[in-house]
Structures are given as structure tokens and as C-alpha cells.
C-alpha positions as CSV (number, residue, x, y, z in Angstrom):
1,M,-36.2,17.1,12.6
2,D,-35.0,13.5,12.6
3,A,-31.5,12.2,12.6
4,D,-31.3,12.4,8.8
5,N,-32.7,15.9,8.3
6,G,-31.9,19.3,9.8
7,Y,-30.9,22.9,9.4
8,I,-27.2,23.8,9.3
9,N,-25.4,27.1,9.0
10,D,-23.5,27.9,5.8
11,P,-22.3,31.5,5.6
12,A,-21.4,30.8,1.9
13,A,-24.9,30.0,0.9
14,P,-25.5,32.3,-2.1
15,K,-29.1,33.2,-1.6
16,S,-30.2,33.3,2.0
17,P,-27.3,32.5,4.4
18,P,-26.6,31.2,6.9
19,G,-29.4,28.7,7.5
20,V,-29.9,25.9,4.8
21,F,-31.7,22.6,4.9
22,Q,-29.6,19.4,4.8
23,G,-30.7,15.8,4.3
24,R,-28.8,12.6,4.6
25,F,-28.7,9.5,2.4
26,P,-27.5,7.0,5.1
27,A,-25.1,4.1,4.5
28,G,-27.1,0.9,4.0
29,M,-30.1,2.7,2.5
30,A,-31.9,0.5,0.0
31,P,-32.6,1.9,-3.5
32,G,-36.0,3.4,-4.1
33,L,-36.2,5.1,-0.7
34,A,-36.0,8.7,0.5
35,S,-35.1,10.0,3.9
36,I,-36.2,13.5,3.0
37,K,-39.7,14.5,2.1
38,W,-41.2,18.0,2.1
39,Q,-43.4,19.7,-0.4
40,G,-45.8,22.5,-1.0
41,W,-47.6,24.7,-3.5
42,D,-49.9,27.5,-2.5
43,A,-52.7,28.6,-0.1
44,A,-55.2,26.4,-2.0
45,S,-53.3,23.2,-1.2
46,N,-55.1,20.3,0.4
47,A,-53.6,17.9,2.9
48,D,-51.3,16.5,0.3
49,N,-50.1,19.9,-0.7
50,Y,-51.8,19.6,-4.1
51,G,-52.9,23.1,-5.0
52,T,-54.0,25.5,-7.8
53,E,-53.5,24.2,-11.3
54,M,-51.0,26.2,-13.4
55,S,-50.6,26.3,-17.2
56,Q,-47.0,27.3,-16.9
57,I,-44.5,27.6,-14.0
58,Y,-41.1,29.0,-13.2
59,L,-39.0,27.2,-10.6
60,S,-35.8,28.4,-8.9
61,V,-34.0,26.4,-6.2
62,W,-30.4,26.3,-4.9
63,L,-28.9,22.8,-4.4
64,K,-25.5,21.5,-3.2
65,L,-24.0,18.1,-2.8
66,P,-21.5,18.8,0.0
67,G,-18.2,17.0,-0.1
68,A,-15.6,16.1,-2.7
69,D,-17.8,13.5,-4.4
70,F,-21.2,11.7,-4.3
71,E,-22.2,8.1,-4.6
72,N,-24.9,7.9,-7.2
73,Q,-27.2,5.0,-7.7
74,T,-26.1,2.9,-10.7
75,T,-29.5,1.7,-12.1
76,A,-31.8,4.7,-11.6
77,G,-29.7,7.7,-10.5
78,T,-30.7,10.0,-7.7
79,K,-34.1,11.7,-8.0
80,L,-34.1,15.2,-6.6
81,F,-37.7,16.7,-6.9
82,Y,-41.0,15.9,-8.4
83,I,-43.6,18.0,-10.3
84,G,-47.2,16.8,-10.4
85,Y,-49.4,17.4,-13.5
86,G,-51.8,15.6,-15.8
87,E,-53.2,12.8,-13.7
88,P,-55.8,13.3,-10.9
89,K,-54.6,14.6,-7.6
90,T,-55.6,11.3,-6.0
91,G,-52.4,9.9,-7.6
92,A,-48.8,10.2,-6.5
93,G,-48.2,13.7,-8.0
94,N,-44.9,12.5,-9.4
95,Q,-45.4,12.6,-13.2
96,G,-42.1,14.4,-13.8
97,F,-38.9,14.5,-11.8
98,A,-35.5,16.1,-12.0
99,M,-32.6,13.7,-11.3
100,I,-28.9,13.2,-11.3
101,K,-28.4,10.7,-14.2
102,W,-26.7,7.4,-13.4
103,D,-23.2,7.2,-14.7
104,N,-19.9,5.4,-14.2
105,P,-18.0,5.3,-12.0
106,Q,-20.7,5.2,-9.3
107,I,-18.7,7.6,-7.0
108,R,-17.7,10.8,-8.9
109,R,-17.7,14.6,-8.5
110,D,-19.6,15.6,-11.6
111,F,-22.9,14.5,-13.2
112,F,-25.3,14.9,-16.0
113,L,-28.8,16.0,-15.3
114,R,-32.1,14.6,-16.6
115,F,-35.8,15.3,-16.4
116,W,-37.9,12.1,-16.6
117,Q,-41.5,12.0,-17.6
118,R,-43.7,9.2,-16.4
119,S,-47.0,10.5,-17.9
120,D,-48.1,9.4,-21.4
121,G,-45.3,6.8,-21.5
122,S,-41.8,7.3,-20.3
123,R,-39.6,10.0,-21.8
124,A,-36.1,11.1,-20.7
125,L,-35.5,14.8,-21.4
126,D,-31.7,14.8,-21.4
127,Q,-29.4,17.8,-21.7
128,N,-29.6,18.8,-25.4
129,V,-28.1,22.3,-25.3
130,D,-25.1,22.2,-23.1
131,T,-24.2,18.6,-22.6
132,R,-21.4,19.0,-20.1
133,R,-21.4,17.5,-16.6
134,L,-22.2,20.8,-14.8
135,M,-23.7,19.4,-11.6
136,T,-20.6,19.3,-9.5
137,C,-20.0,18.5,-5.8
138,G,-18.9,20.9,-3.1
139,V,-20.5,24.0,-4.5
140,W,-23.9,25.6,-4.7
141,H,-25.8,25.4,-8.0
142,R,-28.9,27.3,-9.0
143,F,-31.5,25.3,-10.9
144,E,-34.1,27.3,-12.9
145,M,-36.9,25.7,-14.9
146,V,-39.7,26.8,-17.1
147,L,-42.5,24.4,-17.9
148,K,-45.5,25.2,-20.1
149,L,-48.4,22.8,-20.8
150,N,-49.0,21.5,-24.3
151,D,-52.3,22.2,-26.1
152,P,-54.7,19.2,-26.0
153,G,-53.7,16.7,-28.6
154,V,-50.6,18.6,-29.7
155,A,-47.0,17.8,-28.6
156,N,-46.0,21.5,-28.1
157,G,-45.3,21.7,-24.4
158,I,-42.2,23.5,-23.3
159,F,-39.4,22.3,-20.9
160,R,-36.4,24.5,-20.3
161,W,-33.7,24.1,-17.6
162,W,-30.8,26.3,-16.6
163,I,-28.0,25.6,-14.1
164,D,-26.1,28.6,-12.9
165,G,-27.6,30.7,-15.7
166,T,-26.5,28.3,-18.4
167,L,-29.2,26.8,-20.5
168,I,-28.7,23.0,-20.6
169,T,-32.1,21.6,-21.7
170,D,-34.6,23.1,-24.2
171,Y,-37.5,21.0,-25.5
172,R,-40.6,22.4,-27.4
173,D,-42.3,19.1,-28.2
174,V,-43.3,17.9,-24.7
175,T,-46.6,16.2,-23.9
176,Y,-47.8,16.9,-20.3
177,I,-51.5,16.5,-20.7
178,V,-53.6,13.9,-22.5
179,P,-57.3,13.0,-22.7
180,G,-58.2,11.8,-19.2
181,G,-55.1,13.4,-17.7
182,E,-55.6,17.1,-18.3
183,L,-54.7,18.7,-14.9
184,G,-52.2,21.6,-15.0
185,F,-49.1,21.7,-12.8
186,Y,-50.3,21.3,-9.2
187,T,-47.5,20.3,-6.9
188,W,-43.7,20.4,-6.2
189,K,-42.1,17.7,-4.0
190,F,-38.5,17.8,-2.7
191,W,-38.3,14.0,-2.3
192,P,-34.7,13.0,-3.1
193,Y,-34.9,9.2,-3.8
194,W,-31.8,7.3,-4.1
195,G,-32.4,5.3,-7.2
196,G,-35.3,3.0,-7.9
197,V,-36.1,-0.6,-7.0
198,G,-33.2,-2.9,-7.6
199,G,-29.4,-2.4,-7.5
200,P,-27.1,-2.2,-4.6
201,N,-27.6,-0.5,-1.2
202,K,-25.9,2.8,-0.3
203,T,-22.4,2.1,0.9
204,R,-21.7,5.4,2.7
205,D,-23.4,8.5,4.0
206,D,-24.0,11.3,1.5
207,Y,-25.9,14.6,1.9
208,V,-27.9,17.1,-0.2
209,Q,-28.5,20.7,0.8
210,V,-31.3,23.0,-0.5
211,D,-31.9,26.7,-0.1
212,H,-34.6,29.2,-1.2
213,A,-37.0,27.3,-3.4
214,Y,-39.3,29.7,-5.3
215,I,-42.1,28.9,-7.7
216,S,-44.4,31.2,-9.7
217,G,-46.9,30.4,-12.4
218,V,-49.8,31.3,-14.6
219,R,-53.1,29.9,-13.5
220,K,-54.8,27.3,-15.8
221,N,-58.2,28.5,-17.1
């Protein structure tokens, strides 16, 4: 591990204590960068960890922003993890990503969550069931997601997101695949990027912790 990433002990970790992974967003970090990059899928993965295509997936992961508050990026928020689908595996594998939505003030203790789609145009899947700021600092939160591909030519894909068992996001009109970009879900990347290009640099150290990521799915025919 480098100076930004490592394992720490947290006896209060709710799933598999005490060892959890912690990464640092260092002071001075420019927007659009990540100091934490790890990923995986299944035994069929290639060197980029791009694996078996799935028609639907279930994801569960525990996350924590330790401390009393967190400095979010003002122009593009904080991206947490990416899901690859649609476009060829020679691409970046970042067609959709879960993020902490930008908000004011920049430093705060509670946040909205968003899933952003880059494929087939840009679309923000914001909380549309429970619209409270449920991502809070200093405590562990469990993210659960269900994603199901749309039928070709039909906007009937599914995206559902729970935090700590509370459904916050439910869309049944999602487009994941289009002609020429028809690959099923094939990768998951824990790449927390602080914002995007533009905006101010990080003014302080902040951290993110992750524990017990689990993914299952139905193989795409």
C-alpha cells in the first residue's frame, strides 16, 4: 500500500470487523484525480478486470466517510465507484457511476446521492423515492443496488438503490445498451475521484473507508 491507501482496524465495522480498507483524498489534490483504484469482477476477467457480461446485477458494499464532515467537490461532486456496460471492453469501463452529489456548503456532514450515466448521452438518476440527505459522515452505510439491462431499442432498464435498507432511487425507464453498444454489465471499479476537471483543489485531507463488497448477477445470453 502507498501513503494514501491502507488497511485499518475498526472493531465497529458492521460486516467483517476489524480490518477495513481506507483511502485518502490528500490536501492539494487537483479535481478529476483519484488516489484509490481497485477493481474486479470474476474469474473470467482479463488484465483490466473486465469479465463475464451480466444482464442484471446485485451490488452490496459498506462505505464510511470518517470524521465529522467531508469536503465535497463543488463542480462535479465525489465519484465513488464505476460500473462498466454497453460500450466495448477496450473503453474505460466507466459508463455509470455512483457519486456524492455536489452541494453547498462545500464542507458538510450530510449529502445527496446520484447515479450518473455517461452512455447514450448523459443522464442523472437522482434520488426519487426518499429524497433526504442520508449519506452522513462518521457512520457506516450499506449501499445496495439492482441494475437490469433494457431490451434493445426499449427504455425499460431498471436501476434501484437502497441505503441502509431504505429505497432512495427507483427508475424503470433506463437505457443501458444501444445499437453498437450492447455489452452487458462487465466490471465494477472502486475509483473514488474527487470531482471532475475544473474547480478548486482539495484544501484538506479527507478519507473514505470500504468493507465487504459483494456482487452477484445473471449471465447475459
